[in-house]
C-alpha positions in Angstrom: 28.9 3.3 27.3 31.8 5.3 28.7 31.7 8.2 31.2 34.6 10.5 30.4 35.9 13.6 32.2 37.5 15.9 29.6 39.0 18.2 32.1 41.0 15.5 33.8 41.4 13.5 30.6 40.2 10.4 32.4 37.7 7.6 31.9 35.6 7.4 35.0 33.4 4.4 34.0 33.1 2.0 31.1 30.8 -0.9 30.1 33.1 -1.6 27.2 35.9 -4.3 27.3 39.0 -2.8 28.9 41.1 -3.5 25.8 38.7 -1.4 23.7 38.6 1.4 26.2 42.4 1.6 26.3 42.6 1.6 22.5 40.0 4.4 22.3 42.1 6.4 24.8 45.4 5.7 23.1 44.0 6.6 19.6 42.9 9.9 21.0 39.3 9.4 20.2 38.1 11.1 23.3 39.6 14.5 22.3 38.6 14.2 18.6 35.0 15.4 18.4 34.9 15.2 14.6 35.4 11.4 14.5 32.2 9.5 15.1 33.5 6.2 14.0 35.8 4.5 16.6 37.7 1.3 15.9 38.0 -1.2 18.8 40.0 -4.3 19.0 37.5 -6.5 17.3 34.9 -4.2 15.7 34.0 -0.6 14.8 31.6 1.6 16.7 29.4 4.6 15.9 29.6 7.1 18.7 27.2 9.6 20.2 28.3 12.1 22.9 26.2 13.7 25.6 27.9 16.5 27.4 26.5 17.4 30.8 28.0 20.9 31.0 31.2 22.5 29.7 32.3 23.4 33.3 32.2 19.9 34.7 33.8 18.3 31.7 31.7 15.2 32.1 30.7 13.4 28.9 28.7 10.3 28.3 29.9 8.5 25.2 27.5 6.0 23.8 28.9 3.4 21.4 26.9 1.2 19.0 28.6 -1.6 17.2 28.3 -1.2 13.4 27.3 -4.9 13.1 24.3 -4.2 15.3 23.3 -1.3 13.1 23.7 -3.4 10.0 21.5 -6.1 11.6 18.8 -3.6 12.4 19.1 -2.2 8.9 18.7 -5.7 7.4 15.7 -6.5 9.6 14.1 -3.2 8.6 14.7 -3.9 4.9 13.2 -7.4 5.3 10.1 -6.0 7.1 9.7 -3.3 4.6 9.8 -5.9 1.8 7.2 -8.0 3.5 5.0 -5.0 3.9 5.3 -4.1 0.2 4.6 -7.7 -0.8 1.5 -7.9 1.4 0.4 -4.5 0.2 0.9 -5.5 -3.5 -1.0 -8.7 -3.0 -3.8 -6.9 -1.2 -4.0 -4.3 -4.1 -4.2 -7.1 -6.7 -6.9 -8.9 -4.7 -9.0 -5.8 -4.2 -8.7 -4.9 -7.9 -9.9 -8.4 -8.8 -12.9 -8.1 -6.5 -13.8 -4.7 -7.8 -13.5 -5.9 -11.4 -15.8 -8.8 -10.8 -18.2 -6.7 -8.9 -18.4 -3.8 -11.4 -17.1 -4.8 -14.8 -18.6 -8.3 -15.1 -22.2 -7.1 -14.5 -21.6 -4.3 -17.1 -20.4 -6.7 -19.6 -23.4 -9.0 -19.1 -25.7 -6.0 -19.3 -24.1 -5.0 -22.6 -24.9 -8.5 -23.9 -28.5 -8.2 -22.8 -28.7 -4.8 -24.5 -27.5 -6.4 -27.8 -30.4 -8.9 -27.5 -32.9 -6.0 -27.2 -31.3 -4.4 -30.2 -31.9 -7.6 -32.2 -35.4 -7.8 -30.8 -34.9 -11.1 -29.0 -36.9 -10.1 -26.0 -37.6 -13.7 -24.9 -33.9 -14.5 -24.6 -33.2 -11.8 -22.0 -31.7 -13.0 -18.7 -31.5 -11.1 -15.4 -28.1 -9.8 -14.4 -26.9 -10.1 -10.8 -25.8 -6.6 -9.8 -26.3 -4.0 -7.1 -26.6 -0.3 -6.7 -26.8 1.9 -9.9 -26.0 -1.1 -12.1 -29.0 -2.9 -10.8 -31.1 0.2 -11.5 -29.8 0.3 -15.1 -30.6 -3.4 -15.4 -34.2 -2.9 -14.2 -34.6 0.0 -16.7 -33.3 -2.2 -19.5 -35.9 -4.9 -18.6 -38.7 -2.4 -18.4 -37.7 -0.9 -21.7 -37.6 -4.4 -23.2 -41.1 -5.2 -22.0 -42.4 -2.0 -23.5 -40.7 -2.7 -26.8 -42.0 -6.2 -26.8 -45.5 -5.0 -26.5 -45.0 -2.2 -29.0 -43.3 -4.4 -31.5 -45.5 -7.4 -31.2 -46.9 -8.7 -34.6 -50.5 -8.3 -33.6 -50.0 -4.7 -32.6 -48.1 -3.9 -35.7 -50.8 -5.4 -37.9 -53.5 -3.3 -36.2 -51.4 -0.2 -36.7 -51.0 -1.0 -40.3 -54.8 -1.4 -40.7 -55.3 2.0 -39.0 -52.7 3.6 -41.3 -54.3 2.0 -44.4 -57.8 3.2 -43.4 -56.5 6.8 -43.0 -55.3 6.7 -46.6 -58.7 5.8 -47.9 
């Protein structure tokens, strides 16, 4: 930080090393408002100026070493990378959970439906599910029980007898 008086062309106060402040002054950086990159004796600085008023000529020049900015940028990039990695891992984990919770019961329900199609009612197994999938599973088992009763051999033979009697 440097306090500079532009009317008197004098440095009033500086927290910078004396050698750097002299070099800034000798290079004409204080009067060059277009240059925001100042080169000191050992490193470069990015500057920011705060002018109190034009009448007083007082300026506060804030200098940030480029190395510090590069360190902050590197730390930001590393943190951003960690956030993306954690976010990606969390997304994969959640998709795995949702797949097991939704797709697996549907696949098992499809297998049980194939058993009903082949009229293997005694081989049916309950599917662990929740919500709407559980309702569909219950409907499947209710339908299978009705079909089992309707398609039973004794019921079919009695229907055949009734049909045969009607033809007489």
